[in-house]
MIFIVO-245589 format. One line per 5 residues: number of its first residue (from 1); their letters; for each residue x, z, y of N, C-alpha, C, O. Coordinates in steps of 0.05 Angstrom, whole numbers, plus 32768, in hexadecimal, padded with zeros to 4 digits. Atoms other than C-alpha are relative to their C-alpha. Example, Ala and Ser with C-alpha at 12.3 -4.5 7.8 and 13.67 -1.06 7.14 Angstrom:
<vexfis>
1	as	8012,8000,7FE8,80F6,809C,7FA6,8012,8000,8018,8027,800D,8018 | 7FF0,7FFF,7FE8,8111,808F,7FEB,7FF1,800E,8016,7FFB,8012,802C .
</vexfis>
This chain:
<vexfis>
1	manmp	7FF8,801C,8010,7B1F,7DEB,8588,801C,800C,7FF3,8028,7FFF,7FE2 | 7FE9,7FF4,8018,7B5B,7E18,856A,7FF7,8009,7FE8,800A,8012,7FDB | 8005,8009,8016,7B35,7E1A,852F,7FF7,7FEC,7FEC,7FF4,7FE7,7FD4 | 800E,8027,8010,7B19,7DD5,8525,8016,7FF2,7FEF,8010,7FDE,7FE3 | 7FF0,800C,8011,7B56,7DC4,8503,7FFC,800E,7FDD,7FFB,8002,7FC8 .
6	fisnr	800D,7FF1,8017,7B44,7DF5,84CE,7FE8,8005,7FF4,7FE5,800D,7FDD | 8018,8002,800E,7B00,7DF0,84CA,7FFA,7FE3,7FF4,7FEB,7FE1,7FE0 | 8003,8018,800B,7B01,7DA5,84C0,800A,7FF0,7FED,8022,7FEB,7FF1 | 7FE8,800F,800B,7B1A,7D7D,848D,7FFF,7FE6,8009,8006,7FD7,7FF7 | 7FFE,8017,7FEE,7B15,7D40,84B9,8011,7FFE,8014,800E,8010,8024 .
11	lfavy	7FED,8004,7FF2,7B4D,7D27,84E1,7FF5,8007,801F,7FE3,7FF6,8023 | 800D,7FFA,7FEC,7B38,7D46,852D,7FE2,7FFA,8001,7FD7,7FF0,8015 | 8019,7FFB,8006,7AF5,7D4D,850F,7FF2,7FE9,8003,7FD9,7FEA,8006 | 800A,801A,8001,7AEA,7D01,8510,8000,7FF2,7FE5,7FEE,7FEE,7FD4 | 7FFD,800C,801B,7B0F,7CDF,84DA,8008,8005,7FEA,801A,8016,7FE7 .
16	slkmp	8004,7FF5,801E,7B09,7CE1,8492,801F,7FFD,7FF3,8028,7FE6,7FF4 | 7FE8,8006,800D,7B4C,7CE5,8472,7FFA,7FFC,7FDE,7FE8,8006,7FD0 | 8002,8003,8024,7B57,7CCE,8425,800E,8016,7FF4,8003,801D,7FDF | 7FFB,7FE4,8008,7B82,7D0F,8418,7FFB,8017,800E,7FF8,8017,8027 | 8007,7FE3,7FED,7B74,7D58,842B,8012,7FFF,8015,8025,7FF0,8010 .
21	knlav	7FEE,7FF4,7FEB,7B99,7D70,846D,800F,8015,7FF4,8006,8027,7FE7 | 7FF3,7FEA,8005,7BD2,7D95,8462,800B,8014,8018,8008,800C,802F | 7FF9,7FED,7FEC,7BEE,7DD0,848A,800C,7FF0,801A,8003,7FF3,8030 | 7FF2,8009,7FE7,7C1C,7DA6,84B6,7FF2,7FEB,8012,7FF6,7FE8,802A | 8012,8008,7FEB,7BE6,7D74,84C9,7FED,8014,800B,7FEA,800F,8023 .
26	rlaem	8011,7FF3,7FF5,7BB6,7DA8,84D8,8014,800C,801E,800F,8009,8035 | 7FF1,7FF8,7FE4,7BF0,7DCB,8507,8009,7FE9,800F,8011,7FF1,8025 | 7FFD,8010,7FF3,7BFD,7D88,8521,7FE6,7FF6,8014,7FE8,7FEC,802A | 801A,8006,7FF3,7BB2,7D7C,8534,7FF6,8018,8012,7FE6,8015,8024 | 8007,7FEA,7FEB,7BAF,7DC3,8552,800F,7FFD,8016,8005,8003,802B .
31	vvwyf	7FEE,800A,7FEB,7BED,7DAC,857D,7FEC,7FEF,801A,7FEB,7FF6,8032 | 800E,8015,7FF3,7BBF,7D71,8596,7FE7,800E,800B,7FE1,8008,8022 | 8016,7FF4,7FF0,7B83,7D9B,85A4,8009,8013,8018,7FFD,8014,802D | 7FF9,7FF7,7FE5,7BAD,7DC9,85CF,8006,7FF4,801B,8001,7FFF,8031 | 7FFD,8016,7FEB,7BC0,7D8F,85FC,7FE6,7FFC,8006,7FDF,8004,801C .
36	vvgal	8021,8006,7FFC,7B74,7D7B,85F9,7FF3,8011,8010,7FE8,800B,8025 | 800F,7FEC,7FE5,7B59,7DBB,8615,8014,8004,800E,8007,8009,8023 | 7FF3,7FF7,7FE6,7B93,7DCA,8644,7FF6,7FE7,8011,7FEA,7FED,8026 | 800B,8016,7FF0,7B82,7D82,8660,7FE7,8005,800D,7FE6,8006,8026 | 801C,7FF5,7FFA,7B38,7D95,8662,8005,8014,8016,7FFA,8012,802C .
41	glyle	8000,7FEF,7FE5,7B51,7DD5,8689,800B,7FF9,8018,8004,8001,802E | 7FF6,800E,7FE1,7B7B,7DB0,86BB,7FED,7FF3,8010,7FEA,7FF7,8029 | 800E,800C,7FF1,7B47,7D81,86C6,7FF2,8014,800D,7FF4,8013,8026 | 8016,7FF4,7FF4,7B13,7DB4,86D4,800C,8010,801B,8001,8014,8031 | 7FF2,7FEE,7FE6,7B47,7DDF,86FF,8003,7FEA,8017,8001,7FF1,802F .
46	qrngq	7FF8,8018,7FEA,7B57,7D9F,8726,7FE5,7FF9,8014,7FE5,7FF3,802C | 801B,800C,7FF0,7B0C,7D8F,8737,7FF5,8017,8014,7FE7,8013,8027 | 800B,7FE8,7FEA,7B01,7DD7,8757,8010,8005,8010,8009,8015,8021 | 7FEE,8001,7FEE,7B37,7DD2,877B,8022,8001,8000,8028,7FEF,7FF0 | 7FEC,8001,8001,7B80,7DDC,8782,800F,800D,7FE3,800E,8025,7FDB .
51	iapqs	7FF4,7FEF,8018,7BA9,7DE3,8741,8016,8013,8003,802B,800C,800E | 7FEC,7FE9,8004,7BD2,7E21,8739,8019,7FFE,7FF8,801A,7FF2,7FE3 | 7FEA,800B,800F,7C15,7E1B,8729,800C,8011,7FE9,800B,8029,7FE9 | 8000,7FEE,8016,7C2E,7E2C,86E6,801A,7FFD,7FF5,8023,7FE6,7FF5 | 7FEA,8006,800B,7C6E,7E3B,86C4,8003,8002,7FE7,7FED,8006,7FDB .
56	wefya	7FF9,8001,8021,7C8D,7E3C,867C,7FEB,801C,7FF3,7FE0,801C,7FDE | 800F,7FE6,8008,7C69,7E89,867B,7FE7,7FF4,7FF8,7FE1,7FF8,7FE0 | 8019,8002,8002,7C27,7E6D,8681,7FFC,7FEA,7FE7,7FE7,7FEC,7FD9 | 800B,8011,801F,7C2B,7E31,8642,800D,8014,7FEE,8007,800E,7FD7 | 7FF5,7FF0,8017,7C50,7E68,861A,7FE9,800F,7FFA,7FE5,8012,7FE2 .
61	itgtl	800F,7FED,800A,7C1A,7E96,861B,7FE7,7FF6,7FFC,7FD9,8002,7FEB | 8016,800E,8009,7BDE,7E65,861B,8001,7FF7,7FE0,7FED,7FF7,7FD2 | 7FF5,800C,801C,7C02,7E4A,85D7,8001,8015,7FF3,7FF7,8013,7FDD | 8007,7FE3,8019,7C04,7E90,85B8,7FE7,8002,8004,7FDA,8002,7FEF | 801D,7FFA,8002,7BC0,7E99,85CE,7FEE,7FEA,7FEE,7FDA,7FF1,7FE2 .
66	fltfa	800F,8013,800C,7BA8,7E5B,85AF,800A,8004,7FDE,7FF9,7FFF,7FCD | 7FF8,8003,8016,7BD3,7E67,856F,7FE9,801E,7FF3,7FDA,801E,7FDF | 8014,7FEE,8006,7BAE,7EAA,856E,7FE7,7FFD,7FFF,7FDD,800D,7FEF | 8019,8004,800A,7B6D,7E93,8570,7FF9,7FE9,7FEB,7FE2,7FE1,7FE6 | 800A,8011,8018,7B75,7E61,8538,8005,8017,7FE9,8004,800D,7FD2 .
71	fpgft	7FF4,7FF3,8014,7B8B,7E9D,850C,7FE7,8002,7FEA,7FE7,7FFE,7FD2 | 801A,7FFB,8015,7B45,7EA9,84F0,7FF9,7FE2,7FEF,7FF5,7FE5,7FD6 | 8000,8016,800D,7B3C,7E5F,84DC,8015,7FF9,7FF3,8011,7FE9,7FE1 | 7FE3,8000,8015,7B83,7E5F,84BD,7FFB,8013,7FEC,7FF7,8008,7FD6 | 8007,7FF0,8011,7B74,7E9F,8499,7FE6,7FF4,7FEC,7FEA,7FF4,7FD3 .
76	yrhlf	801E,8009,800E,7B27,7E81,8480,800F,7FE4,7FEA,800D,7FE2,7FD1 | 7FF0,8014,800F,7B53,7E43,846B,8012,8000,7FEB,800E,7FF4,7FD5 | 7FE8,7FF9,801A,7B90,7E57,8443,8001,801B,7FFA,8013,801E,7FE9 | 7FF7,7FE9,800B,7B8E,7E9F,8439,7FE4,8010,7FF2,7FE7,8025,7FE6 | 8017,8001,8013,7B47,7EA5,841B,8006,7FF3,7FE8,8019,7FE4,7FE6 .
81	khrs	8004,800D,8019,7B37,7E91,83D4,7FE5,7FF5,8007,7FD2,8002,8011 | 8015,800A,8006,7B06,7E60,83D0,7FF8,7FF4,7FE9,8007,7FE5,7FDC | 8014,8009,801C,7AD2,7E51,8397,7FFF,7FEA,8004,7FFA,7FE1,801B | 8003,8023,7FFC,7AD4,7E05,8386,7FE0,7FFD,7FF8,7FD4,7FE7,7FF9 .
</vexfis>
C-alpha cells in the first residue's frame, strides 16, 4: 500500500481527479494509507489475542519502513523520465 499513491493517478485508487495529483497530495494519501494498514494490523492482532503494548519507537520504525517501501514508487513516478 505504500506504493499505491505513486502507482495510481486516482485519489485512493477510487476517485478520479480533474487535475493530476502533485507530490503533496501523494504524501497525504500515503499517510492515510499508513493509518489504514496500521488499523488493519491492529485489528488482526486483536483478533488473535492480546495486543502487545507499543510506544513511540514502534511507530517511528513502522513509519520509516513505510517510507522505505514507498521509495520504488516515488522513484518511478518522479525521478524517471516518462515518454509522452
